[in-house]
C-alpha positions as CSV (number, residue, x, y, z in Angstrom):
1,M,120.5,108.0,107.1
2,I,117.8,107.5,104.4
3,Y,114.6,109.4,104.5
4,Y,111.1,108.3,102.6
5,V,108.3,109.9,101.6
6,S,104.8,107.5,101.3
7,A,102.8,109.1,98.5
8,F,99.3,107.8,96.9
9,R,99.9,110.4,93.9
10,L,102.7,110.8,91.4
11,G,102.4,114.2,90.0
12,T,102.4,115.7,93.6
13,D,103.8,113.3,96.6
14,I,106.0,111.6,94.0
15,L,107.2,113.9,92.4
16,F,107.6,116.2,95.9
17,G,109.6,113.3,97.2
18,N,111.9,113.5,94.2
19,N,112.4,117.0,93.4
20,C,113.6,116.6,97.7
21,E,116.3,113.8,97.0
22,L,114.3,111.2,98.7
23,K,113.3,107.6,98.5
24,T,109.7,107.6,97.5
25,V,106.9,104.4,98.1
26,L,103.8,104.7,96.6
27,A,100.8,103.6,98.2
28,L,98.9,101.2,95.7
29,T,95.6,102.4,97.5
30,G,95.3,106.1,96.5
31,I,94.9,108.2,93.3
32,S,98.0,106.1,91.1
33,S,98.3,102.8,90.0
34,L,100.9,100.7,87.9
35,A,99.5,101.5,84.8
36,D,100.0,105.4,85.7
37,V,103.6,104.7,86.5
38,D,104.0,103.1,83.5
39,S,103.3,105.4,81.2
40,M,105.7,108.5,83.2
41,K,108.1,106.0,82.5
42,T,107.5,106.4,78.8
43,S,106.3,109.8,78.7
44,N,109.4,113.1,77.5
45,S,108.5,115.3,80.5
46,P,110.7,115.8,82.7
47,D,108.1,116.1,85.0
48,H,106.8,112.2,84.4
49,K,110.4,111.0,85.0
50,L,110.6,113.1,88.3
51,S,107.4,111.2,89.4
52,I,108.3,108.0,89.6
53,P,108.5,106.2,92.9
54,D,111.2,103.8,94.1
55,F,109.0,101.4,95.8
56,Y,105.6,100.4,95.3
57,I,103.1,98.8,98.7
58,P,99.7,97.3,98.1
59,G,98.8,100.1,100.6
60,I,99.7,102.1,103.5
61,E,98.9,99.6,105.9
62,A,101.9,97.5,104.7
63,L,103.9,100.2,107.3
64,R,102.1,99.4,110.3
65,L,104.3,96.7,111.0
66,P,108.0,98.8,111.1
67,L,106.1,101.6,112.7
68,K,105.1,99.7,115.5
69,S,108.7,98.4,116.0
70,V,110.2,101.9,115.5
71,S,107.7,103.4,118.2
72,K,108.4,100.2,120.4
73,A,112.2,100.6,120.4
74,S,111.7,104.3,120.8
75,S,109.3,103.7,124.3
């Protein structure tokens, strides 16, 4: 089983997920942007390297359909 953490902030939420060896998803409607990710990629800081998400979504609403499907299947 693969676990994911969806997040809005690179330096807290994504860092937490990566430190816990989870797959991470950055919702671009939050605090952090793709420009912030690009900045983290060029940084020499270990925390910045761990703050890079595995995936990006335009907003948290992008998770809505899969969650509905899981919810219906569980009912």
